[in-house]
C-alpha positions in Angstrom: 39.8 65.3 150.9 41.9 62.9 153.0 44.0 64.1 155.6 47.4 62.2 156.1 49.1 62.7 159.6 52.8 62.7 159.2 54.6 62.1 162.8 57.3 64.8 163.3 61.2 63.8 165.1 61.4 65.5 167.6 58.7 67.0 169.9 58.1 70.8 171.0 56.0 72.4 173.2 53.2 72.4 171.2 52.9 68.7 171.6 52.6 69.0 175.3 49.8 70.3 177.7 50.2 71.2 181.3 49.5 67.9 183.7 46.0 68.3 185.8 48.2 69.1 188.7 49.8 72.4 186.9 48.0 75.3 185.0 48.7 78.0 183.1 49.8 81.3 183.9 49.7 84.7 182.0 53.0 84.1 180.9 51.7 80.5 179.6 53.9 78.7 181.7 53.0 75.7 183.5 52.6 76.5 187.1 51.4 74.5 190.1 47.7 74.6 191.1 48.0 73.8 195.0 43.7 73.4 195.0 44.1 70.5 192.6 46.7 69.4 194.1 45.2 69.3 198.2 42.3 67.8 196.1 44.1 64.7 195.0 45.9 62.1 197.4 49.1 63.3 195.6 50.3 64.1 199.1 48.7 61.3 200.9 50.2 58.9 198.8 54.0 61.0 199.5 53.3 61.0 203.4 53.3 64.9 203.7 56.8 64.6 201.8 57.8 66.5 198.8 56.2 65.4 196.1 58.2 65.3 192.3 55.6 66.0 189.6 56.2 66.9 185.9 54.5 70.1 184.5 53.9 69.2 181.5 52.5 66.3 179.4 52.2 65.1 175.9 48.6 65.3 174.2 46.7 61.9 174.4 46.9 61.1 170.4 49.9 63.0 169.3 52.6 61.4 167.2 56.1 62.7 168.0 58.7 60.0 167.9 60.5 61.9 170.7 59.5 63.6 173.6 61.2 66.4 175.8 63.2 66.3 178.5 60.6 67.3 180.9 62.2 68.9 184.3 59.9 67.7 187.8 59.3 70.2 190.2 59.5 69.4 193.6 56.7 70.7 195.6 56.7 70.0 199.0 52.8 68.7 200.4 53.5 71.0 203.3 53.6 73.8 201.2 50.1 72.8 199.5 47.8 73.6 202.8 48.9 77.4 202.9 48.8 77.4 199.1 45.1 76.7 198.9 42.3 77.5 198.9 42.5 78.7 202.8 40.6 75.5 204.3 37.8 76.0 202.8 36.2 73.2 201.8 33.7 71.7 199.3 30.2 71.2 200.1 27.4 69.6 198.4 23.7 70.1 198.7 21.2 67.6 197.9 17.6 69.5 197.0 14.5 66.7 197.8 11.2 67.5 195.9 8.1 66.0 197.3 6.0 65.5 193.7 7.2 63.7 190.7 8.5 64.9 187.5 
């Protein structure tokens, strides 16, 4: 069996996924993932100001010809610290063993 790809003319929501700084809520909408934004350097680059992020990105390899107009969301960086994991930190522990495997 041979499969043929036929690019569609206009993109639809099925051609998109949430951007890396967003997650889907129970309704299927992409909402800000404040923990992910806090771990990234987006706000560092914005000097603590508001960042403008698109909640959707085209799925890699998608062949639709005319992209949808995606409205960017303005996310104030000062809100990131309040909405993220309440100051929790990621901790790593290295285990050392006194024998060879």
